[in-house]
N, CA, C and O atoms as a MOPAC input file, in Angstrom:
PM7 MOZYME 1SCF
protein

 N    128.18200 1   248.71900 1    41.75000 1
 C    127.82900 1   249.89300 1    42.46900 1
 C    129.30300 1   250.00800 1    43.35600 1
 O    129.88800 1   249.02400 1    43.80900 1
 N    129.70600 1   251.24200 1    43.48200 1
 C    130.84200 1   251.39700 1    44.21400 1
 C    130.56700 1   251.26100 1    45.81800 1
 O    129.47300 1   251.28100 1    46.38100 1
 N    131.83800 1   251.12000 1    46.38600 1
 C    131.90500 1   251.18900 1    47.98100 1
 C    131.69200 1   252.44000 1    48.41800 1
 O    132.06300 1   253.36900 1    47.70100 1
 N    131.06700 1   252.69900 1    49.65100 1
 C    130.97500 1   253.90100 1    50.28400 1
 C    132.31200 1   254.50900 1    50.48900 1
 O    133.31000 1   253.84900 1    50.78000 1
 N    132.29300 1   255.77000 1    50.33000 1
 C    133.63200 1   256.42700 1    50.90100 1
 C    134.27400 1   256.45700 1    52.25000 1
 O    135.46300 1   256.62100 1    52.52400 1
 N    133.22000 1   256.26000 1    53.06100 1
 C    133.58200 1   256.00700 1    54.61200 1
 C    132.66200 1   254.98400 1    55.09900 1
 O    131.56500 1   254.84500 1    54.55800 1
 N    133.03800 1   254.24100 1    56.10200 1
 C    132.18400 1   253.19400 1    56.78100 1
 C    132.64900 1   253.40000 1    58.36000 1
 O    133.83800 1   253.46000 1    58.67100 1
 N    131.75300 1   253.48300 1    59.15300 1
 C    131.99100 1   253.93200 1    60.56800 1
 C    131.00100 1   253.10900 1    61.30600 1
 O    129.79600 1   253.16900 1    61.06300 1
 N    131.57200 1   252.26700 1    62.29400 1
 C    130.58600 1   251.79900 1    63.13700 1
 C    130.78800 1   252.30000 1    64.53500 1
 O    131.92900 1   252.37300 1    64.99100 1
 N    129.72200 1   252.65500 1    65.24800 1
 C    129.53500 1   253.20300 1    66.42300 1
 C    129.17400 1   252.08800 1    67.36300 1
 O    127.99800 1   251.72600 1    67.37200 1
 N    130.08000 1   251.47200 1    68.19200 1
 C    129.71500 1   250.56600 1    69.27000 1
 C    128.70900 1   250.69500 1    70.21200 1
 O    127.88500 1   249.84200 1    70.54000 1
 N    128.87300 1   252.13800 1    70.73600 1
 C    128.11500 1   252.61800 1    71.94900 1
 C    126.51800 1   252.74400 1    71.26900 1
 O    125.60400 1   252.12600 1    71.81700 1
 N    126.28300 1   253.49000 1    70.18000 1
 C    125.05000 1   253.62600 1    69.70400 1
 C    124.53900 1   252.27200 1    68.94600 1
 O    123.34700 1   252.11600 1    68.68000 1
 N    125.49900 1   251.34500 1    68.63400 1
 C    125.30700 1   250.17300 1    67.74000 1
 C    124.69600 1   250.39900 1    66.35500 1
 O    123.70200 1   249.85000 1    65.87900 1
 N    125.50400 1   251.33200 1    65.80100 1
 C    125.01000 1   252.03200 1    64.50500 1
 C    126.01000 1   251.88100 1    63.43600 1
 O    127.17000 1   252.11500 1    63.77600 1
 N    125.80600 1   251.54700 1    62.24900 1
 C    126.84200 1   251.35500 1    61.18400 1
 C    126.49500 1   252.48600 1    60.14700 1
 O    125.50100 1   252.36800 1    59.43000 1
 N    127.36100 1   253.63500 1    60.06900 1
 C    127.14000 1   254.71300 1    59.20900 1
 C    128.10600 1   254.59800 1    57.84000 1
 O    129.33400 1   254.50800 1    57.81900 1
 N    127.38000 1   254.62200 1    56.95200 1
 C    127.84500 1   254.50900 1    55.55900 1
 C    127.66100 1   255.86000 1    54.77000 1
 O    126.53900 1   256.33500 1    54.59600 1
 N    128.80500 1   256.45800 1    54.30000 1
 C    128.58800 1   257.77100 1    53.54600 1
 C    129.04700 1   257.51900 1    52.14300 1
 O    130.18200 1   257.15700 1    51.83500 1
 N    128.06600 1   257.74200 1    51.33500 1
 C    128.17700 1   257.51200 1    49.93600 1
 C    128.81100 1   258.56400 1    49.03300 1
 O    128.88200 1   259.73000 1    49.42100 1
 N    129.26700 1   258.19700 1    47.85700 1
 C    129.84100 1   259.40500 1    47.12700 1
 C    128.96800 1   260.45600 1    46.48600 1
 O    129.40100 1   261.40300 1    45.82900 1
 N    127.65400 1   260.19300 1    46.74500 1
 C    126.52600 1   261.14200 1    46.24300 1
 C    126.27900 1   262.12200 1    47.31900 1
 O    125.61600 1   263.14800 1    47.16700 1
 N    126.94200 1   261.68800 1    48.59000 1
 C    126.53700 1   262.88900 1    49.56700 1
 C    125.64300 1   262.18800 1    50.63300 1
 O    125.49700 1   262.71100 1    51.73800 1
 N    125.13400 1   261.18700 1    50.36000 1
 C    123.99400 1   260.38600 1    51.23500 1
 C    124.70700 1   259.87900 1    52.18100 1
 O    125.84600 1   259.44000 1    52.02300 1
 N    123.97900 1   259.90800 1    53.41600 1
 C    124.71700 1   259.25200 1    54.57800 1
 C    123.42500 1   258.22200 1    55.18100 1
 O    122.27300 1   258.63100 1    55.31800 1
 N    123.80400 1   257.03400 1    55.45400 1
 C    122.93200 1   256.21800 1    56.01800 1
 C    123.38400 1   255.62900 1    57.37800 1
 O    124.54000 1   255.24800 1    57.56300 1
 N    122.35700 1   255.57100 1    58.37100 1
 C    122.83000 1   255.07900 1    59.75000 1
 C    121.80000 1   253.83400 1    59.99700 1
 O    120.59800 1   253.88400 1    60.25800 1
 N    122.55400 1   252.83500 1    59.85300 1
 C    121.88500 1   251.48400 1    59.89800 1
 C    122.01900 1   250.85200 1    61.31200 1
 O    123.16800 1   250.61800 1    61.68700 1
 N    121.13300 1   250.58900 1    62.02800 1
 C    121.15600 1   249.99600 1    63.41600 1
 C    121.80400 1   248.54800 1    63.10100 1
 O    121.46000 1   247.84200 1    62.15200 1
 N    122.74400 1   248.23900 1    63.99800 1
 C    123.30500 1   246.70500 1    64.14500 1
 C    122.10200 1   245.74000 1    64.04800 1
 O    122.15900 1   244.87800 1    63.17100 1
 N    121.05400 1   245.79100 1    64.82900 1
 C    119.98400 1   244.77700 1    64.97700 1
 C    119.45000 1   244.68500 1    63.59700 1
 O    119.43700 1   243.57100 1    63.07500 1
 N    119.01600 1   245.68900 1    62.95000 1
 C    118.36500 1   245.73000 1    61.51400 1
 C    119.42900 1   245.08900 1    60.56800 1
 O    119.06700 1   244.29300 1    59.70100 1
 N    120.69000 1   245.41800 1    60.72400 1
 C    121.43000 1   244.51600 1    59.73700 1
 C    121.65700 1   242.98300 1    59.96700 1
 O    121.87000 1   242.17600 1    59.06200 1
 N    121.58600 1   242.71200 1    61.21600 1
 C    121.52300 1   241.15500 1    61.63100 1
 C    120.15400 1   240.62100 1    60.99900 1
 O    120.10500 1   239.55000 1    60.39300 1
 N    119.19100 1   241.34500 1    61.16400 1
 C    117.96600 1   240.67900 1    60.83500 1
 C    117.70300 1   240.82400 1    59.36000 1
 O    116.68400 1   240.33500 1    58.87200 1
 N    118.63100 1   241.51100 1    58.59100 1
 C    118.65800 1   241.67400 1    57.12800 1
 C    119.83100 1   240.64700 1    56.46600 1
 O    120.11400 1   240.69400 1    55.26900 1
 N    120.38200 1   239.84700 1    57.28300 1
 C    121.35000 1   238.94600 1    56.76700 1
 C    120.75600 1   238.11300 1    55.54900 1
 O    119.65500 1   237.56900 1    55.62900 1
 N    121.59700 1   238.04700 1    54.36200 1
 C    121.30200 1   237.52200 1    53.14400 1
 C    121.91400 1   236.07100 1    53.15000 1
 O    121.85300 1   235.43500 1    52.09800 1
 N    122.54300 1   235.45900 1    54.34400 1
 C    123.15800 1   234.18600 1    54.09800 1
 C    121.96000 1   233.15100 1    53.82100 1
 O    120.78100 1   233.49300 1    53.90500 1
 N    122.35700 1   231.90500 1    53.49600 1
 C    121.18300 1   230.98600 1    53.02500 1
 C    120.50900 1   230.53300 1    54.37900 1
 O    119.30900 1   230.25900 1    54.35000 1
 N    121.13500 1   230.45000 1    55.43600 1
 C    120.40900 1   230.07500 1    56.67100 1
 C    119.24900 1   231.15600 1    57.16400 1
 O    118.11500 1   230.85100 1    57.53100 1
 N    119.75100 1   232.36100 1    57.09100 1
 C    118.86100 1   233.50700 1    57.29300 1
 C    117.64800 1   233.73000 1    56.25400 1
 O    116.50700 1   233.99800 1    56.63000 1
 N    118.00500 1   233.59600 1    54.98200 1
 C    117.18900 1   233.47000 1    53.95600 1
 C    116.07000 1   232.50100 1    54.02200 1
 O    114.93800 1   232.71400 1    53.58600 1
 N    116.52300 1   231.30600 1    54.66300 1
 C    115.45900 1   230.16800 1    54.85000 1
 C    114.41900 1   230.53000 1    55.76000 1
 O    113.23000 1   230.30500 1    55.53700 1
 N    114.98300 1   231.24400 1    57.06400 1
 C    114.14300 1   231.57000 1    58.09800 1
 C    113.14400 1   232.36800 1    57.50900 1
 O    111.95800 1   232.08700 1    57.68200 1
 N    113.47800 1   233.28300 1    56.86500 1
 C    112.31900 1   234.27200 1    56.26800 1
 C    111.58400 1   233.66200 1    55.13700 1
 O    110.41100 1   234.01200 1    55.00600 1
 N    112.02200 1   232.90100 1    54.39100 1
 C    111.15400 1   232.00300 1    53.42500 1
 C    110.27000 1   231.19100 1    54.21300 1
 O    109.15600 1   230.98500 1    53.73000 1
 N    110.52700 1   230.72000 1    55.26000 1
 C    109.53500 1   229.83800 1    56.15000 1
 C    108.60800 1   230.75300 1    56.98100 1
 O    107.76300 1   230.20900 1    57.69200 1
 N    108.69900 1   232.08100 1    56.94900 1
 C    107.82900 1   232.88600 1    57.47200 1
 C    108.38700 1   233.21600 1    58.99800 1
 O    107.72700 1   233.91100 1    59.77100 1
 N    109.49400 1   232.72400 1    59.30100 1
 C    110.19400 1   233.02600 1    60.66600 1
 C    111.01700 1   234.40000 1    60.46900 1
 O    111.24100 1   234.91400 1    59.37300 1
 N    111.41600 1   234.88900 1    61.68100 1
 C    112.34300 1   236.06000 1    61.82200 1
 C    113.57300 1   235.72600 1    62.25400 1
 O    113.77900 1   234.91200 1    63.15300 1
 N    114.56400 1   236.43100 1    61.54200 1
 C    115.80700 1   236.20100 1    61.99300 1
 C    116.11900 1   236.63100 1    63.36100 1
 O    115.72900 1   237.76800 1    63.62600 1
 N    116.70400 1   236.02200 1    64.25300 1
 C    116.76200 1   236.52100 1    65.77800 1
 C    117.89700 1   237.60600 1    65.82600 1
 O    119.04600 1   237.41800 1    65.42600 1
 N    117.46400 1   238.64300 1    66.31500 1
 C    118.56500 1   239.71700 1    66.55100 1
 C    118.21800 1   240.48100 1    67.88000 1
 O    117.15000 1   241.08700 1    67.96800 1
 N    119.04400 1   240.45500 1    68.82500 1
 C    118.71100 1   240.85100 1    70.19000 1
 C    118.90100 1   242.36500 1    69.97700 1
 O    119.68600 1   242.74400 1    69.10700 1
 N    118.19300 1   243.28000 1    70.75900 1
 C    118.28700 1   244.78900 1    70.67800 1
 C    119.62500 1   245.08800 1    70.88700 1
 O    120.13000 1   246.05800 1    70.32200 1
 N    120.34400 1   244.27800 1    71.73100 1
 C    121.73800 1   244.77500 1    72.26400 1
 C    122.90300 1   244.14500 1    71.34100 1
 O    124.08800 1   244.21100 1    71.66900 1
 N    122.46400 1   243.54600 1    70.18900 1
 C    123.59300 1   242.86400 1    69.32100 1
 C    124.37600 1   244.07300 1    68.89500 1
 O    123.97400 1   245.22900 1    68.76600 1
 N    125.82100 1   243.47000 1    68.66100 1
 C    126.65700 1   244.61300 1    67.96100 1
 C    127.49700 1   244.10800 1    66.91000 1
 O    127.68900 1   242.90900 1    66.70600 1
 N    127.94600 1   244.97000 1    66.30900 1
 C    129.07500 1   244.53500 1    65.31000 1
 C    130.53300 1   244.55700 1    66.02100 1
 O    130.98500 1   245.42200 1    66.77000 1
 N    131.17500 1   243.28400 1    65.54400 1
 C    132.44300 1   243.28700 1    66.27900 1
 C    133.57200 1   243.45100 1    65.26900 1
 O    134.75700 1   243.54200 1    65.58800 1
 N    133.00500 1   243.48500 1    63.76400 1
 C    134.00700 1   243.39500 1    62.89500 1
 C    133.17500 1   243.71000 1    61.56900 1
 O    132.02300 1   243.31300 1    61.39400 1
 N    133.94900 1   244.51900 1    60.60400 1
 C    133.50100 1   244.80000 1    59.23500 1
 C    134.72600 1   244.51900 1    58.45000 1
 O    135.81900 1   245.07700 1    58.54400 1
 N    134.34800 1   243.52700 1    57.63100 1
 C    135.36300 1   242.64800 1    56.67100 1
 C    135.05400 1   243.23600 1    55.30800 1
 O    133.92100 1   243.05500 1    54.86200 1
 N    136.10500 1   244.04700 1    54.46500 1
 C    135.68200 1   244.53300 1    53.10500 1
 C    135.63400 1   243.29900 1    52.24100 1
 O    136.47300 1   242.46600 1    52.58300 1
 N    134.91700 1   242.96900 1    51.26300 1
 C    134.89700 1   241.93900 1    50.37400 1
 C    134.86100 1   242.26000 1    48.93500 1
 O    134.42100 1   241.46100 1    48.10800 1
 N    135.36100 1   243.52300 1    48.60600 1
 C    135.24500 1   243.87000 1    47.41300 1
 C    133.74600 1   244.45500 1    46.66100 1
 O    133.54700 1   245.60400 1    46.26700 1
 N    132.90300 1   243.42400 1    46.61300 1
 C    131.67600 1   244.01300 1    46.34100 1
 C    130.63200 1   244.34300 1    47.35400 1
 O    129.47800 1   244.65000 1    47.05900 1
 N    131.14800 1   244.25400 1    48.67000 1
 C    130.40500 1   244.46500 1    49.94100 1
 C    131.20800 1   244.18800 1    50.97600 1
 O    132.42900 1   244.08200 1    50.86300 1
 N    130.45800 1   244.03000 1    52.23900 1
 C    131.17100 1   243.68600 1    53.31600 1
 C    130.65400 1   242.46400 1    54.13300 1
 O    129.48700 1   242.10300 1    53.98400 1
 N    131.48200 1   241.82400 1    54.98400 1
 C    130.93200 1   240.71400 1    55.80200 1
 C    130.97000 1   241.17700 1    57.18400 1
 O    131.99300 1   241.56100 1    57.75100 1
 N    129.78700 1   241.12100 1    57.70900 1
 C    129.60700 1   241.54100 1    59.21200 1
 C    129.91600 1   240.54600 1    60.07200 1
 O    129.72300 1   239.36700 1    59.77200 1
 N    130.41100 1   240.91200 1    61.19200 1
 C    130.79100 1   239.83100 1    62.33500 1
 C    129.80100 1   240.39800 1    63.33700 1
 O    129.83900 1   241.60100 1    63.59600 1
 N    128.81200 1   239.49800 1    63.98100 1
 C    128.04700 1   240.00900 1    64.88200 1
 C    128.65400 1   239.44200 1    66.22800 1
 O    129.50400 1   238.55200 1    66.26100 1
 N    128.02100 1   240.17300 1    67.52100 1
 C    128.32100 1   239.71300 1    68.75400 1
 C    127.61400 1   238.39500 1    69.09500 1
 O    127.81000 1   237.85900 1    70.18600 1
 N    126.82600 1   237.88500 1    68.20700 1
 C    126.09800 1   236.52000 1    68.45500 1
 C    126.78600 1   235.32700 1    67.84800 1
 O    126.35200 1   234.17500 1    67.87000 1
 N    127.84900 1   235.71500 1    67.33200 1
 C    128.71000 1   234.75300 1    66.54400 1
 C    128.49600 1   234.72200 1    65.10000 1
 O    129.29500 1   234.15100 1    64.35700 1
 N    127.29400 1   235.39900 1    64.61100 1
 C    126.94000 1   234.99200 1    63.12000 1
 C    127.89300 1   235.96700 1    62.29700 1
 O    128.10000 1   237.14700 1    62.58000 1
 N    128.46200 1   235.22400 1    61.17000 1
 C    129.51200 1   236.01600 1    60.36600 1
 C    129.43200 1   235.31400 1    59.03500 1
 O    130.43500 1   235.28800 1    58.32100 1
 N    128.20600 1   234.69300 1    58.61500 1
 C    128.11600 1   234.27000 1    57.34400 1
 C    127.64700 1   235.01100 1    56.15700 1
 O    127.98500 1   234.65100 1    55.02900 1
 N    126.94600 1   235.94600 1    56.34200 1
 C    126.29200 1   236.73400 1    55.23400 1
 C    127.46300 1   237.70700 1    54.79900 1
 O    128.33300 1   238.08600 1    55.58300 1
 N    127.38200 1   238.11700 1    53.29800 1
 C    128.05100 1   239.02500 1    52.81500 1
 C    127.08600 1   240.18000 1    52.26200 1
 O    126.27700 1   239.83500 1    51.40100 1
 N    127.09400 1   241.27800 1    52.60300 1
 C    126.07700 1   242.51000 1    52.34300 1
 C    126.75100 1   242.96600 1    51.13100 1
 O    127.90400 1   243.39600 1    51.16700 1
 N    126.02300 1   242.88000 1    49.99400 1
 C    126.78900 1   243.74900 1    48.66900 1
 C    126.34300 1   245.19600 1    48.90800 1
 O    125.31300 1   245.56500 1    49.47100 1
 N    127.21600 1   245.86800 1    48.42800 1
 C    126.95400 1   247.49800 1    48.33600 1
 C    125.40900 1   248.02900 1    47.80700 1
 O    124.77400 1   248.96500 1    48.29200 1
 N    125.08700 1   247.33700 1    46.91200 1
 C    123.83200 1   247.58900 1    46.32100 1
 C    122.56100 1   247.30200 1    47.56800 1
 O    121.68300 1   248.11900 1    47.84700 1
 N    122.69800 1   246.20700 1    48.07800 1
 C    121.79300 1   245.76000 1    49.10900 1
 C    122.01200 1   246.73900 1    50.25900 1
 O    120.95200 1   247.18500 1    50.69800 1
 N    122.98300 1   247.13200 1    50.78500 1
 C    123.07000 1   248.01400 1    51.62800 1
 C    122.54400 1   249.25400 1    51.36400 1
 O    121.80800 1   249.76100 1    52.21200 1
 N    122.83400 1   249.94800 1    50.14400 1
 C    122.31900 1   251.30000 1    49.77700 1
 C    120.78300 1   251.23100 1    49.76100 1
 O    120.19400 1   252.27800 1    50.03100 1
 N    120.06400 1   250.14800 1    49.48300 1
 C    118.65900 1   250.09000 1    49.34200 1
 C    118.18200 1   250.11100 1    50.59100 1
 O    117.02000 1   250.50500 1    50.69600 1
 N    118.74100 1   249.80300 1    51.56200 1
 C    118.27600 1   249.62500 1    53.08000 1
 C    117.68000 1   250.97500 1    53.64200 1
 O    118.32100 1   252.02200 1    53.54900 1
 N    116.55400 1   250.92200 1    54.17000 1
 C    115.95700 1   252.13700 1    54.86500 1
 C    116.33100 1   251.94100 1    56.39300 1
 O    116.18700 1   250.83600 1    56.91600 1
 N    116.81600 1   253.03700 1    57.10500 1
 C    116.85300 1   252.98300 1    58.44700 1
 C    115.46000 1   253.21900 1    59.09100 1
 O    114.63500 1   253.99800 1    58.61200 1
 N    115.26900 1   252.50300 1    60.18800 1
 C    113.92400 1   252.48100 1    60.64600 1
 C    113.43500 1   254.12500 1    61.17700 1
 O    114.25500 1   254.97800 1    61.51600 1
 N    112.24400 1   254.29200 1    61.16500 1
 C    112.11700 1   255.54500 1    61.42300 1
 C    110.72000 1   256.26700 1    61.22100 1
 O    110.60400 1   257.46700 1    61.46900 1

């Protein structure tokens, strides 16, 4: 899957916006992205029936392109998970 044509993070609203080539626009809250982290530690929490901690005021500090996805750096210091484009494209915004 190709990368979005545009990636914008809005710190004041705590939302990451992805604009895809097909015209679709996703607005994903930073807290939702933190809870959806796919690193081994966060996956283990979910497999054990626990929730990945994500404070409502968590924010993205950096978005690092990694070829097949992005690495997101959060204000709680978490920066281990890589979010593949396909994984992000399949996420639904809360609503």
